[in-house]
C-alpha positions as CSV (number, residue, x, y, z in Angstrom):
1,X,14.7,-0.7,8.5
2,X,12.0,-1.4,6.2
3,X,11.6,2.0,5.1
4,X,15.2,2.2,4.0
5,X,14.8,-0.7,1.3
6,X,12.3,1.9,-1.0
7,X,13.1,5.1,-1.8
8,X,11.3,8.5,-2.7
9,X,11.3,9.7,-6.5
10,X,9.4,13.1,-7.0
11,X,6.2,12.5,-8.6
12,X,6.1,8.9,-8.9
13,X,5.2,5.9,-6.8
14,X,8.4,3.5,-6.3
15,X,8.1,-0.5,-5.2
16,X,10.4,-3.0,-4.3
17,X,9.4,-6.6,-4.0
18,X,10.2,-8.5,-0.8
19,X,8.7,-11.9,-1.4
20,X,7.2,-13.3,-4.3
21,X,5.9,-16.9,-3.7
22,X,2.7,-19.0,-4.3
23,X,1.5,-18.3,-0.9
24,X,1.5,-14.8,-1.3
25,X,3.9,-11.4,-1.8
26,X,4.9,-8.4,0.0
27,X,5.9,-5.3,-2.0
28,X,7.5,-1.9,0.0
29,X,5.9,1.3,-1.9
30,X,7.2,4.6,-1.5
31,X,4.6,7.5,-3.1
32,X,5.3,11.2,-3.8
33,X,3.3,13.1,-1.9
34,X,-0.1,13.8,-4.3
35,X,0.5,10.1,-5.8
36,X,-1.7,7.3,-5.5
37,X,-3.2,4.0,-7.3
38,X,-6.1,4.8,-8.9
39,X,-9.3,2.4,-8.1
40,X,-9.2,-1.1,-8.6
41,X,-10.2,-4.8,-6.7
42,X,-7.5,-7.5,-6.2
43,X,-8.6,-11.0,-6.3
44,X,-6.6,-11.6,-3.0
45,X,-7.0,-10.1,0.7
46,X,-4.2,-7.4,1.7
47,X,-2.6,-5.9,4.4
48,X,-1.2,-2.3,3.9
49,X,0.6,-1.3,6.7
50,X,2.0,2.8,6.4
51,X,5.8,3.3,7.7
52,X,6.4,6.2,7.2
53,X,3.8,9.8,6.5
54,X,0.1,9.6,5.6
55,X,-2.0,8.3,3.2
56,X,-5.6,8.4,2.4
57,X,-7.2,4.6,1.5
58,X,-10.5,4.4,0.2
59,X,-12.3,1.2,0.9
60,X,-15.5,0.2,-0.9
61,X,-16.2,4.0,-1.3
62,X,-15.2,4.8,2.1
63,X,-12.1,7.0,2.8
64,X,-9.4,6.0,5.6
65,X,-6.9,8.4,6.8
66,X,-3.5,6.5,8.5
67,X,-0.3,7.1,9.8
68,X,3.2,5.9,10.4
69,X,2.6,2.9,12.4
70,X,-1.4,2.2,11.5
71,X,-2.3,-0.5,9.2
72,X,-5.3,-1.6,7.2
73,X,-6.8,-5.1,5.8
74,X,-8.2,-4.8,2.0
75,X,-10.3,-8.1,1.2
76,X,-10.0,-9.6,-2.0
77,X,-13.0,-8.1,-4.4
78,X,-13.3,-5.0,-2.4
79,X,-12.8,-1.9,-4.6
80,X,-9.9,0.3,-3.2
81,X,-7.8,3.0,-4.2
82,X,-4.4,5.1,-2.4
83,X,-3.7,8.6,-2.1
84,X,-0.3,9.5,-0.3
85,X,-1.3,13.2,1.8
86,X,2.5,13.8,2.2
87,X,5.2,11.4,1.0
88,X,4.4,7.8,2.5
89,X,6.0,4.3,2.7
90,X,4.0,1.4,2.7
91,X,4.4,-2.4,3.1
92,X,1.2,-4.3,1.2
93,X,1.4,-7.9,2.2
94,X,-1.0,-10.0,-0.1
95,X,-2.4,-13.3,0.7
96,X,-3.2,-15.9,-1.8
97,X,-5.2,-19.3,-1.0
98,X,-3.3,-22.1,-2.0
């Protein structure tokens, strides 16, 4: 399974890139509870799919609570941040324009 390809590390965020192509990337992440990514923007649209646990995704200043099996699209240029509300794993798919 996808979630078995990346492990948890206490107090950390772990990532593993599965695909890195000109057209886009697919990266798996694991977040220990309370860990996250501070607010930033990306030049590409991105899809986050939660594989395990739960996370708060703040997108354009609005918080979205996601659990395993749920996903959200983060449009290019929109500020976003993530904070794990429990240990969680996710897949990030970045779609680059050609």
